[in-house]
mmCIF entry with sequence, helices, sheets and N, C-alpha, C, O atoms, coordinates in Angstrom:
data_MODEL
# 
_entry.id   MODEL 
# 
_entity.id                         1 
_entity.type                       polymer 
_entity.pdbx_number_of_molecules   1 
# 
_entity_poly.entity_id                      1 
_entity_poly.type                           'polypeptide(L)' 
_entity_poly.nstd_linkage                   no 
_entity_poly.nstd_monomer                   no 
_entity_poly.pdbx_seq_one_letter_code       MSVREDQIVRELSHYIYAHPDEQMALMPVYDAARDHAQRGTFTHSRRCPS 
_entity_poly.pdbx_seq_one_letter_code_can   MSVREDQIVRELSHYIYAHPDEQMALMPVYDAARDHAQRGTFTHSRRCPS 
_entity_poly.pdbx_strand_id                 A 
# 
loop_
_entity_poly_seq.entity_id 
_entity_poly_seq.num 
_entity_poly_seq.mon_id 
_entity_poly_seq.hetero 
1 1  MET n 
1 2  SER n 
1 3  VAL n 
1 4  ARG n 
1 5  GLU n 
1 6  ASP n 
1 7  GLN n 
1 8  ILE n 
1 9  VAL n 
1 10 ARG n 
1 11 GLU n 
1 12 LEU n 
1 13 SER n 
1 14 HIS n 
1 15 TYR n 
1 16 ILE n 
1 17 TYR n 
1 18 ALA n 
1 19 HIS n 
1 20 PRO n 
1 21 ASP n 
1 22 GLU n 
1 23 GLN n 
1 24 MET n 
1 25 ALA n 
1 26 LEU n 
1 27 MET n 
1 28 PRO n 
1 29 VAL n 
1 30 TYR n 
1 31 ASP n 
1 32 ALA n 
1 33 ALA n 
1 34 ARG n 
1 35 ASP n 
1 36 HIS n 
1 37 ALA n 
1 38 GLN n 
1 39 ARG n 
1 40 GLY n 
1 41 THR n 
1 42 PHE n 
1 43 THR n 
1 44 HIS n 
1 45 SER n 
1 46 ARG n 
1 47 ARG n 
1 48 CYS n 
1 49 PRO n 
1 50 SER n 
# 
_struct_asym.id          A 
_struct_asym.entity_id   1 
# 
loop_
_struct_conf.conf_type_id 
_struct_conf.id 
_struct_conf.pdbx_PDB_helix_id 
_struct_conf.beg_label_comp_id 
_struct_conf.beg_label_asym_id 
_struct_conf.beg_label_seq_id 
_struct_conf.pdbx_beg_PDB_ins_code 
_struct_conf.end_label_comp_id 
_struct_conf.end_label_asym_id 
_struct_conf.end_label_seq_id 
_struct_conf.pdbx_end_PDB_ins_code 
_struct_conf.beg_auth_comp_id 
_struct_conf.beg_auth_asym_id 
_struct_conf.beg_auth_seq_id 
_struct_conf.end_auth_comp_id 
_struct_conf.end_auth_asym_id 
_struct_conf.end_auth_seq_id 
_struct_conf.pdbx_PDB_helix_class 
_struct_conf.details 
_struct_conf.pdbx_PDB_helix_length 
HELX_P HELX_P1 AA1 GLU A 5  ? ALA A 18 ? GLU A 5  ALA A 18 1 ? 14 
HELX_P HELX_P2 AA2 PRO A 20 ? GLU A 22 ? PRO A 20 GLU A 22 5 ? 3  
HELX_P HELX_P3 AA3 GLN A 23 ? ARG A 39 ? GLN A 23 ARG A 39 1 ? 17 
# 
_struct_conf_type.id          HELX_P 
_struct_conf_type.criteria    ? 
_struct_conf_type.reference   ? 
# 
loop_
_atom_site.group_PDB 
_atom_site.id 
_atom_site.type_symbol 
_atom_site.label_atom_id 
_atom_site.label_alt_id 
_atom_site.label_comp_id 
_atom_site.label_asym_id 
_atom_site.label_entity_id 
_atom_site.label_seq_id 
_atom_site.pdbx_PDB_ins_code 
_atom_site.Cartn_x 
_atom_site.Cartn_y 
_atom_site.Cartn_z 
_atom_site.occupancy 
_atom_site.B_iso_or_equiv 
_atom_site.pdbx_formal_charge 
_atom_site.auth_seq_id 
_atom_site.auth_comp_id 
_atom_site.auth_asym_id 
_atom_site.auth_atom_id 
_atom_site.pdbx_PDB_model_num 
ATOM 1   N N  . MET A 1 1  ? 82.666  81.012 83.318 1.00 0.00 ? 1  MET A N  1 
ATOM 2   C CA . MET A 1 1  ? 83.198  82.240 83.888 1.00 0.00 ? 1  MET A CA 1 
ATOM 3   C C  . MET A 1 1  ? 84.460  82.627 83.139 1.00 0.00 ? 1  MET A C  1 
ATOM 4   O O  . MET A 1 1  ? 85.381  81.823 82.997 1.00 0.00 ? 1  MET A O  1 
ATOM 5   N N  . SER A 1 2  ? 84.498  83.846 82.666 1.00 0.00 ? 2  SER A N  1 
ATOM 6   C CA . SER A 1 2  ? 85.678  84.308 81.947 1.00 0.00 ? 2  SER A CA 1 
ATOM 7   C C  . SER A 1 2  ? 86.535  85.192 82.859 1.00 0.00 ? 2  SER A C  1 
ATOM 8   O O  . SER A 1 2  ? 86.057  85.749 83.847 1.00 0.00 ? 2  SER A O  1 
ATOM 9   N N  . VAL A 1 3  ? 87.782  85.298 82.503 1.00 0.00 ? 3  VAL A N  1 
ATOM 10  C CA . VAL A 1 3  ? 88.736  86.089 83.278 1.00 0.00 ? 3  VAL A CA 1 
ATOM 11  C C  . VAL A 1 3  ? 89.191  87.258 82.412 1.00 0.00 ? 3  VAL A C  1 
ATOM 12  O O  . VAL A 1 3  ? 89.608  87.070 81.269 1.00 0.00 ? 3  VAL A O  1 
ATOM 13  N N  . ARG A 1 4  ? 89.109  88.449 82.958 1.00 0.00 ? 4  ARG A N  1 
ATOM 14  C CA . ARG A 1 4  ? 89.543  89.632 82.221 1.00 0.00 ? 4  ARG A CA 1 
ATOM 15  C C  . ARG A 1 4  ? 91.060  89.757 82.286 1.00 0.00 ? 4  ARG A C  1 
ATOM 16  O O  . ARG A 1 4  ? 91.698  89.266 83.217 1.00 0.00 ? 4  ARG A O  1 
ATOM 17  N N  . GLU A 1 5  ? 91.625  90.424 81.278 1.00 0.00 ? 5  GLU A N  1 
ATOM 18  C CA . GLU A 1 5  ? 93.074  90.598 81.206 1.00 0.00 ? 5  GLU A CA 1 
ATOM 19  C C  . GLU A 1 5  ? 93.621  91.335 82.413 1.00 0.00 ? 5  GLU A C  1 
ATOM 20  O O  . GLU A 1 5  ? 94.699  90.999 82.904 1.00 0.00 ? 5  GLU A O  1 
ATOM 21  N N  . ASP A 1 6  ? 92.892  92.341 82.904 1.00 0.00 ? 6  ASP A N  1 
ATOM 22  C CA . ASP A 1 6  ? 93.390  93.097 84.054 1.00 0.00 ? 6  ASP A CA 1 
ATOM 23  C C  . ASP A 1 6  ? 93.431  92.244 85.313 1.00 0.00 ? 6  ASP A C  1 
ATOM 24  O O  . ASP A 1 6  ? 94.242  92.494 86.205 1.00 0.00 ? 6  ASP A O  1 
ATOM 25  N N  . GLN A 1 7  ? 92.556  91.227 85.398 1.00 0.00 ? 7  GLN A N  1 
ATOM 26  C CA . GLN A 1 7  ? 92.596  90.307 86.531 1.00 0.00 ? 7  GLN A CA 1 
ATOM 27  C C  . GLN A 1 7  ? 93.855  89.435 86.472 1.00 0.00 ? 7  GLN A C  1 
ATOM 28  O O  . GLN A 1 7  ? 94.474  89.163 87.501 1.00 0.00 ? 7  GLN A O  1 
ATOM 29  N N  . ILE A 1 8  ? 94.224  89.006 85.280 1.00 0.00 ? 8  ILE A N  1 
ATOM 30  C CA . ILE A 1 8  ? 95.442  88.219 85.097 1.00 0.00 ? 8  ILE A CA 1 
ATOM 31  C C  . ILE A 1 8  ? 96.657  89.040 85.512 1.00 0.00 ? 8  ILE A C  1 
ATOM 32  O O  . ILE A 1 8  ? 97.531  88.549 86.226 1.00 0.00 ? 8  ILE A O  1 
ATOM 33  N N  . VAL A 1 9  ? 96.708  90.284 85.064 1.00 0.00 ? 9  VAL A N  1 
ATOM 34  C CA . VAL A 1 9  ? 97.831  91.165 85.403 1.00 0.00 ? 9  VAL A CA 1 
ATOM 35  C C  . VAL A 1 9  ? 97.903  91.367 86.910 1.00 0.00 ? 9  VAL A C  1 
ATOM 36  O O  . VAL A 1 9  ? 98.987  91.311 87.491 1.00 0.00 ? 9  VAL A O  1 
ATOM 37  N N  . ARG A 1 10 ? 96.779  91.596 87.539 1.00 0.00 ? 10 ARG A N  1 
ATOM 38  C CA . ARG A 1 10 ? 96.754  91.818 88.989 1.00 0.00 ? 10 ARG A CA 1 
ATOM 39  C C  . ARG A 1 10 ? 97.232  90.577 89.745 1.00 0.00 ? 10 ARG A C  1 
ATOM 40  O O  . ARG A 1 10 ? 98.029  90.689 90.676 1.00 0.00 ? 10 ARG A O  1 
ATOM 41  N N  . GLU A 1 11 ? 96.753  89.402 89.353 1.00 0.00 ? 11 GLU A N  1 
ATOM 42  C CA . GLU A 1 11 ? 97.173  88.167 90.013 1.00 0.00 ? 11 GLU A CA 1 
ATOM 43  C C  . GLU A 1 11 ? 98.657  87.894 89.794 1.00 0.00 ? 11 GLU A C  1 
ATOM 44  O O  . GLU A 1 11 ? 99.358  87.500 90.727 1.00 0.00 ? 11 GLU A O  1 
ATOM 45  N N  . LEU A 1 12 ? 99.139  88.100 88.578 1.00 0.00 ? 12 LEU A N  1 
ATOM 46  C CA . LEU A 1 12 ? 100.567 87.928 88.320 1.00 0.00 ? 12 LEU A CA 1 
ATOM 47  C C  . LEU A 1 12 ? 101.407 88.890 89.150 1.00 0.00 ? 12 LEU A C  1 
ATOM 48  O O  . LEU A 1 12 ? 102.454 88.516 89.678 1.00 0.00 ? 12 LEU A O  1 
ATOM 49  N N  . SER A 1 13 ? 100.950 90.110 89.258 1.00 0.00 ? 13 SER A N  1 
ATOM 50  C CA . SER A 1 13 ? 101.672 91.110 90.041 1.00 0.00 ? 13 SER A CA 1 
ATOM 51  C C  . SER A 1 13 ? 101.769 90.687 91.498 1.00 0.00 ? 13 SER A C  1 
ATOM 52  O O  . SER A 1 13 ? 102.840 90.773 92.099 1.00 0.00 ? 13 SER A O  1 
ATOM 53  N N  . HIS A 1 14 ? 100.670 90.234 92.065 1.00 0.00 ? 14 HIS A N  1 
ATOM 54  C CA . HIS A 1 14 ? 100.670 89.771 93.458 1.00 0.00 ? 14 HIS A CA 1 
ATOM 55  C C  . HIS A 1 14 ? 101.579 88.551 93.635 1.00 0.00 ? 14 HIS A C  1 
ATOM 56  O O  . HIS A 1 14 ? 102.310 88.443 94.620 1.00 0.00 ? 14 HIS A O  1 
ATOM 57  N N  . TYR A 1 15 ? 101.517 87.637 92.663 1.00 0.00 ? 15 TYR A N  1 
ATOM 58  C CA . TYR A 1 15 ? 102.331 86.433 92.756 1.00 0.00 ? 15 TYR A CA 1 
ATOM 59  C C  . TYR A 1 15 ? 103.819 86.769 92.689 1.00 0.00 ? 15 TYR A C  1 
ATOM 60  O O  . TYR A 1 15 ? 104.615 86.249 93.470 1.00 0.00 ? 15 TYR A O  1 
ATOM 61  N N  . ILE A 1 16 ? 104.190 87.643 91.749 1.00 0.00 ? 16 ILE A N  1 
ATOM 62  C CA . ILE A 1 16 ? 105.591 88.039 91.613 1.00 0.00 ? 16 ILE A CA 1 
ATOM 63  C C  . ILE A 1 16 ? 106.072 88.745 92.881 1.00 0.00 ? 16 ILE A C  1 
ATOM 64  O O  . ILE A 1 16 ? 107.212 88.550 93.302 1.00 0.00 ? 16 ILE A O  1 
ATOM 65  N N  . TYR A 1 17 ? 105.225 89.550 93.481 1.00 0.00 ? 17 TYR A N  1 
ATOM 66  C CA . TYR A 1 17 ? 105.589 90.232 94.727 1.00 0.00 ? 17 TYR A CA 1 
ATOM 67  C C  . TYR A 1 17 ? 105.829 89.219 95.853 1.00 0.00 ? 17 TYR A C  1 
ATOM 68  O O  . TYR A 1 17 ? 106.757 89.365 96.648 1.00 0.00 ? 17 TYR A O  1 
ATOM 69  N N  . ALA A 1 18 ? 104.981 88.200 95.904 1.00 0.00 ? 18 ALA A N  1 
ATOM 70  C CA . ALA A 1 18 ? 105.097 87.190 96.955 1.00 0.00 ? 18 ALA A CA 1 
ATOM 71  C C  . ALA A 1 18 ? 106.235 86.198 96.699 1.00 0.00 ? 18 ALA A C  1 
ATOM 72  O O  . ALA A 1 18 ? 106.758 85.589 97.632 1.00 0.00 ? 18 ALA A O  1 
ATOM 73  N N  . HIS A 1 19 ? 106.613 86.042 95.427 1.00 0.00 ? 19 HIS A N  1 
ATOM 74  C CA . HIS A 1 19 ? 107.652 85.075 95.041 1.00 0.00 ? 19 HIS A CA 1 
ATOM 75  C C  . HIS A 1 19 ? 108.699 85.757 94.160 1.00 0.00 ? 19 HIS A C  1 
ATOM 76  O O  . HIS A 1 19 ? 108.772 85.462 92.967 1.00 0.00 ? 19 HIS A O  1 
ATOM 77  N N  . PRO A 1 20 ? 109.507 86.656 94.713 1.00 0.00 ? 20 PRO A N  1 
ATOM 78  C CA . PRO A 1 20 ? 110.457 87.418 93.895 1.00 0.00 ? 20 PRO A CA 1 
ATOM 79  C C  . PRO A 1 20 ? 111.495 86.547 93.189 1.00 0.00 ? 20 PRO A C  1 
ATOM 80  O O  . PRO A 1 20 ? 112.070 86.970 92.187 1.00 0.00 ? 20 PRO A O  1 
ATOM 81  N N  . ASP A 1 21 ? 111.741 85.347 93.692 1.00 0.00 ? 21 ASP A N  1 
ATOM 82  C CA . ASP A 1 21 ? 112.699 84.455 93.039 1.00 0.00 ? 21 ASP A CA 1 
ATOM 83  C C  . ASP A 1 21 ? 112.198 83.961 91.680 1.00 0.00 ? 21 ASP A C  1 
ATOM 84  O O  . ASP A 1 21 ? 112.993 83.461 90.884 1.00 0.00 ? 21 ASP A O  1 
ATOM 85  N N  . GLU A 1 22 ? 110.916 84.088 91.404 1.00 0.00 ? 22 GLU A N  1 
ATOM 86  C CA . GLU A 1 22 ? 110.347 83.664 90.126 1.00 0.00 ? 22 GLU A CA 1 
ATOM 87  C C  . GLU A 1 22 ? 110.102 84.826 89.165 1.00 0.00 ? 22 GLU A C  1 
ATOM 88  O O  . GLU A 1 22 ? 109.538 84.636 88.087 1.00 0.00 ? 22 GLU A O  1 
ATOM 89  N N  . GLN A 1 23 ? 110.520 86.012 89.552 1.00 0.00 ? 23 GLN A N  1 
ATOM 90  C CA . GLN A 1 23 ? 110.251 87.205 88.754 1.00 0.00 ? 23 GLN A CA 1 
ATOM 91  C C  . GLN A 1 23 ? 110.820 87.110 87.338 1.00 0.00 ? 23 GLN A C  1 
ATOM 92  O O  . GLN A 1 23 ? 110.123 87.418 86.371 1.00 0.00 ? 23 GLN A O  1 
ATOM 93  N N  . MET A 1 24 ? 112.064 86.693 87.209 1.00 0.00 ? 24 MET A N  1 
ATOM 94  C CA . MET A 1 24 ? 112.685 86.649 85.881 1.00 0.00 ? 24 MET A CA 1 
ATOM 95  C C  . MET A 1 24 ? 111.941 85.697 84.945 1.00 0.00 ? 24 MET A C  1 
ATOM 96  O O  . MET A 1 24 ? 111.784 85.992 83.760 1.00 0.00 ? 24 MET A O  1 
ATOM 97  N N  . ALA A 1 25 ? 111.491 84.583 85.455 1.00 0.00 ? 25 ALA A N  1 
ATOM 98  C CA . ALA A 1 25 ? 110.778 83.613 84.619 1.00 0.00 ? 25 ALA A CA 1 
ATOM 99  C C  . ALA A 1 25 ? 109.401 84.117 84.205 1.00 0.00 ? 25 ALA A C  1 
ATOM 100 O O  . ALA A 1 25 ? 108.927 83.802 83.114 1.00 0.00 ? 25 ALA A O  1 
ATOM 101 N N  . LEU A 1 26 ? 108.754 84.898 85.071 1.00 0.00 ? 26 LEU A N  1 
ATOM 102 C CA . LEU A 1 26 ? 107.380 85.326 84.802 1.00 0.00 ? 26 LEU A CA 1 
ATOM 103 C C  . LEU A 1 26 ? 107.262 86.693 84.118 1.00 0.00 ? 26 LEU A C  1 
ATOM 104 O O  . LEU A 1 26 ? 106.187 87.040 83.629 1.00 0.00 ? 26 LEU A O  1 
ATOM 105 N N  . MET A 1 27 ? 108.328 87.459 84.076 1.00 0.00 ? 27 MET A N  1 
ATOM 106 C CA . MET A 1 27 ? 108.226 88.805 83.504 1.00 0.00 ? 27 MET A CA 1 
ATOM 107 C C  . MET A 1 27 ? 107.777 88.827 82.047 1.00 0.00 ? 27 MET A C  1 
ATOM 108 O O  . MET A 1 27 ? 106.995 89.710 81.695 1.00 0.00 ? 27 MET A O  1 
ATOM 109 N N  . PRO A 1 28 ? 108.218 87.917 81.172 1.00 0.00 ? 28 PRO A N  1 
ATOM 110 C CA . PRO A 1 28 ? 107.689 87.945 79.793 1.00 0.00 ? 28 PRO A CA 1 
ATOM 111 C C  . PRO A 1 28 ? 106.176 87.754 79.737 1.00 0.00 ? 28 PRO A C  1 
ATOM 112 O O  . PRO A 1 28 ? 105.495 88.409 78.947 1.00 0.00 ? 28 PRO A O  1 
ATOM 113 N N  . VAL A 1 29 ? 105.653 86.866 80.567 1.00 0.00 ? 29 VAL A N  1 
ATOM 114 C CA . VAL A 1 29 ? 104.205 86.635 80.606 1.00 0.00 ? 29 VAL A CA 1 
ATOM 115 C C  . VAL A 1 29 ? 103.496 87.861 81.174 1.00 0.00 ? 29 VAL A C  1 
ATOM 116 O O  . VAL A 1 29 ? 102.464 88.290 80.657 1.00 0.00 ? 29 VAL A O  1 
ATOM 117 N N  . TYR A 1 30 ? 104.061 88.419 82.243 1.00 0.00 ? 30 TYR A N  1 
ATOM 118 C CA . TYR A 1 30 ? 103.481 89.616 82.864 1.00 0.00 ? 30 TYR A CA 1 
ATOM 119 C C  . TYR A 1 30 ? 103.467 90.786 81.877 1.00 0.00 ? 30 TYR A C  1 
ATOM 120 O O  . TYR A 1 30 ? 102.451 91.467 81.739 1.00 0.00 ? 30 TYR A O  1 
ATOM 121 N N  . ASP A 1 31 ? 104.583 91.020 81.197 1.00 0.00 ? 31 ASP A N  1 
ATOM 122 C CA . ASP A 1 31 ? 104.663 92.123 80.226 1.00 0.00 ? 31 ASP A CA 1 
ATOM 123 C C  . ASP A 1 31 ? 103.664 91.952 79.090 1.00 0.00 ? 31 ASP A C  1 
ATOM 124 O O  . ASP A 1 31 ? 103.013 92.916 78.688 1.00 0.00 ? 31 ASP A O  1 
ATOM 125 N N  . ALA A 1 32 ? 103.540 90.742 78.574 1.00 0.00 ? 32 ALA A N  1 
ATOM 126 C CA . ALA A 1 32 ? 102.595 90.490 77.482 1.00 0.00 ? 32 ALA A CA 1 
ATOM 127 C C  . ALA A 1 32 ? 101.158 90.694 77.955 1.00 0.00 ? 32 ALA A C  1 
ATOM 128 O O  . ALA A 1 32 ? 100.349 91.283 77.239 1.00 0.00 ? 32 ALA A O  1 
ATOM 129 N N  . ALA A 1 33 ? 100.835 90.214 79.150 1.00 0.00 ? 33 ALA A N  1 
ATOM 130 C CA . ALA A 1 33 ? 99.478  90.383 79.676 1.00 0.00 ? 33 ALA A CA 1 
ATOM 131 C C  . ALA A 1 33 ? 99.173  91.855 79.939 1.00 0.00 ? 33 ALA A C  1 
ATOM 132 O O  . ALA A 1 33 ? 98.070  92.318 79.650 1.00 0.00 ? 33 ALA A O  1 
ATOM 133 N N  . ARG A 1 34 ? 100.130 92.586 80.478 1.00 0.00 ? 34 ARG A N  1 
ATOM 134 C CA . ARG A 1 34 ? 99.938  94.015 80.744 1.00 0.00 ? 34 ARG A CA 1 
ATOM 135 C C  . ARG A 1 34 ? 99.731  94.784 79.441 1.00 0.00 ? 34 ARG A C  1 
ATOM 136 O O  . ARG A 1 34 ? 98.838  95.626 79.346 1.00 0.00 ? 34 ARG A O  1 
ATOM 137 N N  . ASP A 1 35 ? 100.563 94.490 78.434 1.00 0.00 ? 35 ASP A N  1 
ATOM 138 C CA . ASP A 1 35 ? 100.398 95.145 77.130 1.00 0.00 ? 35 ASP A CA 1 
ATOM 139 C C  . ASP A 1 35 ? 99.021  94.866 76.552 1.00 0.00 ? 35 ASP A C  1 
ATOM 140 O O  . ASP A 1 35 ? 98.358  95.773 76.049 1.00 0.00 ? 35 ASP A O  1 
ATOM 141 N N  . HIS A 1 36 ? 98.599  93.633 76.624 1.00 0.00 ? 36 HIS A N  1 
ATOM 142 C CA . HIS A 1 36 ? 97.301  93.260 76.072 1.00 0.00 ? 36 HIS A CA 1 
ATOM 143 C C  . HIS A 1 36 ? 96.166  93.969 76.824 1.00 0.00 ? 36 HIS A C  1 
ATOM 144 O O  . HIS A 1 36 ? 95.221  94.454 76.202 1.00 0.00 ? 36 HIS A O  1 
ATOM 145 N N  . ALA A 1 37 ? 96.255  94.029 78.139 1.00 0.00 ? 37 ALA A N  1 
ATOM 146 C CA . ALA A 1 37 ? 95.210  94.680 78.937 1.00 0.00 ? 37 ALA A CA 1 
ATOM 147 C C  . ALA A 1 37 ? 95.159  96.177 78.650 1.00 0.00 ? 37 ALA A C  1 
ATOM 148 O O  . ALA A 1 37 ? 94.076  96.760 78.602 1.00 0.00 ? 37 ALA A O  1 
ATOM 149 N N  . GLN A 1 38 ? 96.304  96.799 78.460 1.00 0.00 ? 38 GLN A N  1 
ATOM 150 C CA . GLN A 1 38 ? 96.338  98.243 78.220 1.00 0.00 ? 38 GLN A CA 1 
ATOM 151 C C  . GLN A 1 38 ? 95.874  98.593 76.816 1.00 0.00 ? 38 GLN A C  1 
ATOM 152 O O  . GLN A 1 38 ? 95.153  99.572 76.627 1.00 0.00 ? 38 GLN A O  1 
ATOM 153 N N  . ARG A 1 39 ? 96.275  97.810 75.838 1.00 0.00 ? 39 ARG A N  1 
ATOM 154 C CA . ARG A 1 39 ? 95.969  98.127 74.436 1.00 0.00 ? 39 ARG A CA 1 
ATOM 155 C C  . ARG A 1 39 ? 94.683  97.483 73.951 1.00 0.00 ? 39 ARG A C  1 
ATOM 156 O O  . ARG A 1 39 ? 94.057  97.972 73.011 1.00 0.00 ? 39 ARG A O  1 
ATOM 157 N N  . GLY A 1 40 ? 94.288  96.389 74.588 1.00 0.00 ? 40 GLY A N  1 
ATOM 158 C CA . GLY A 1 40 ? 93.090  95.691 74.153 1.00 0.00 ? 40 GLY A CA 1 
ATOM 159 C C  . GLY A 1 40 ? 93.281  94.917 72.869 1.00 0.00 ? 40 GLY A C  1 
ATOM 160 O O  . GLY A 1 40 ? 92.307  94.476 72.258 1.00 0.00 ? 40 GLY A O  1 
ATOM 161 N N  . THR A 1 41 ? 94.522  94.745 72.453 1.00 0.00 ? 41 THR A N  1 
ATOM 162 C CA . THR A 1 41 ? 94.817  94.007 71.233 1.00 0.00 ? 41 THR A CA 1 
ATOM 163 C C  . THR A 1 41 ? 96.184  93.371 71.354 1.00 0.00 ? 41 THR A C  1 
ATOM 164 O O  . THR A 1 41 ? 96.963  93.720 72.242 1.00 0.00 ? 41 THR A O  1 
ATOM 165 N N  . PHE A 1 42 ? 96.476  92.447 70.471 1.00 0.00 ? 42 PHE A N  1 
ATOM 166 C CA . PHE A 1 42 ? 97.778  91.789 70.477 1.00 0.00 ? 42 PHE A CA 1 
ATOM 167 C C  . PHE A 1 42 ? 98.799  92.646 69.740 1.00 0.00 ? 42 PHE A C  1 
ATOM 168 O O  . PHE A 1 42 ? 98.550  93.091 68.619 1.00 0.00 ? 42 PHE A O  1 
ATOM 169 N N  . THR A 1 43 ? 99.935  92.874 70.365 1.00 0.00 ? 43 THR A N  1 
ATOM 170 C CA . THR A 1 43 ? 100.998 93.647 69.717 1.00 0.00 ? 43 THR A CA 1 
ATOM 171 C C  . THR A 1 43 ? 102.269 92.824 69.601 1.00 0.00 ? 43 THR A C  1 
ATOM 172 O O  . THR A 1 43 ? 103.332 93.359 69.286 1.00 0.00 ? 43 THR A O  1 
ATOM 173 N N  . HIS A 1 44 ? 102.167 91.539 69.850 1.00 0.00 ? 44 HIS A N  1 
ATOM 174 C CA . HIS A 1 44 ? 103.335 90.672 69.823 1.00 0.00 ? 44 HIS A CA 1 
ATOM 175 C C  . HIS A 1 44 ? 102.936 89.357 69.169 1.00 0.00 ? 44 HIS A C  1 
ATOM 176 O O  . HIS A 1 44 ? 101.762 88.989 69.144 1.00 0.00 ? 44 HIS A O  1 
ATOM 177 N N  . SER A 1 45 ? 103.895 88.684 68.661 1.00 0.00 ? 45 SER A N  1 
ATOM 178 C CA . SER A 1 45 ? 103.652 87.495 67.888 1.00 0.00 ? 45 SER A CA 1 
ATOM 179 C C  . SER A 1 45 ? 103.806 86.233 68.725 1.00 0.00 ? 45 SER A C  1 
ATOM 180 O O  . SER A 1 45 ? 104.875 85.996 69.288 1.00 0.00 ? 45 SER A O  1 
ATOM 181 N N  . ARG A 1 46 ? 102.753 85.414 68.819 1.00 0.00 ? 46 ARG A N  1 
ATOM 182 C CA . ARG A 1 46 ? 102.755 84.083 69.412 1.00 0.00 ? 46 ARG A CA 1 
ATOM 183 C C  . ARG A 1 46 ? 103.276 83.992 70.841 1.00 0.00 ? 46 ARG A C  1 
ATOM 184 O O  . ARG A 1 46 ? 103.816 82.949 71.208 1.00 0.00 ? 46 ARG A O  1 
ATOM 185 N N  . ARG A 1 47 ? 103.144 85.024 71.663 1.00 0.00 ? 47 ARG A N  1 
ATOM 186 C CA . ARG A 1 47 ? 103.568 84.878 73.048 1.00 0.00 ? 47 ARG A CA 1 
ATOM 187 C C  . ARG A 1 47 ? 102.569 85.469 74.027 1.00 0.00 ? 47 ARG A C  1 
ATOM 188 O O  . ARG A 1 47 ? 102.900 85.705 75.189 1.00 0.00 ? 47 ARG A O  1 
ATOM 189 N N  . CYS A 1 48 ? 101.378 85.704 73.576 1.00 0.00 ? 48 CYS A N  1 
ATOM 190 C CA . CYS A 1 48 ? 100.360 86.285 74.443 1.00 0.00 ? 48 CYS A CA 1 
ATOM 191 C C  . CYS A 1 48 ? 99.754  85.213 75.341 1.00 0.00 ? 48 CYS A C  1 
ATOM 192 O O  . CYS A 1 48 ? 99.356  84.155 74.855 1.00 0.00 ? 48 CYS A O  1 
ATOM 193 N N  . PRO A 1 49 ? 99.680  85.472 76.635 1.00 0.00 ? 49 PRO A N  1 
ATOM 194 C CA . PRO A 1 49 ? 99.111  84.482 77.541 1.00 0.00 ? 49 PRO A CA 1 
ATOM 195 C C  . PRO A 1 49 ? 97.620  84.253 77.356 1.00 0.00 ? 49 PRO A C  1 
ATOM 196 O O  . PRO A 1 49 ? 97.077  83.269 77.859 1.00 0.00 ? 49 PRO A O  1 
ATOM 197 N N  . SER A 1 50 ? 96.954  85.148 76.642 1.00 0.00 ? 50 SER A N  1 
ATOM 198 C CA . SER A 1 50 ? 95.516  84.952 76.396 1.00 0.00 ? 50 SER A CA 1 
ATOM 199 C C  . SER A 1 50 ? 95.304  83.778 75.487 1.00 0.00 ? 50 SER A C  1 
ATOM 200 O O  . SER A 1 50 ? 94.164  83.448 75.160 1.00 0.00 ? 50 SER A O  1 
# 
C-alpha cells in the first residue's frame, strides 16, 4: 500500500493542529511535503520527506 503526498500533508496538518507545541519542529517537514504535493516534483535539496 502506497501513501500519496496529499495524505501525508493532511495527516501532518491534523497532527500539528492537535499538538501545537510541536509545530516549530514539524514545519520544515510539512512545508516540504506540501511543496512536493502541489508541484509533483522536488524543488529542494535533500530534505524531502518522500
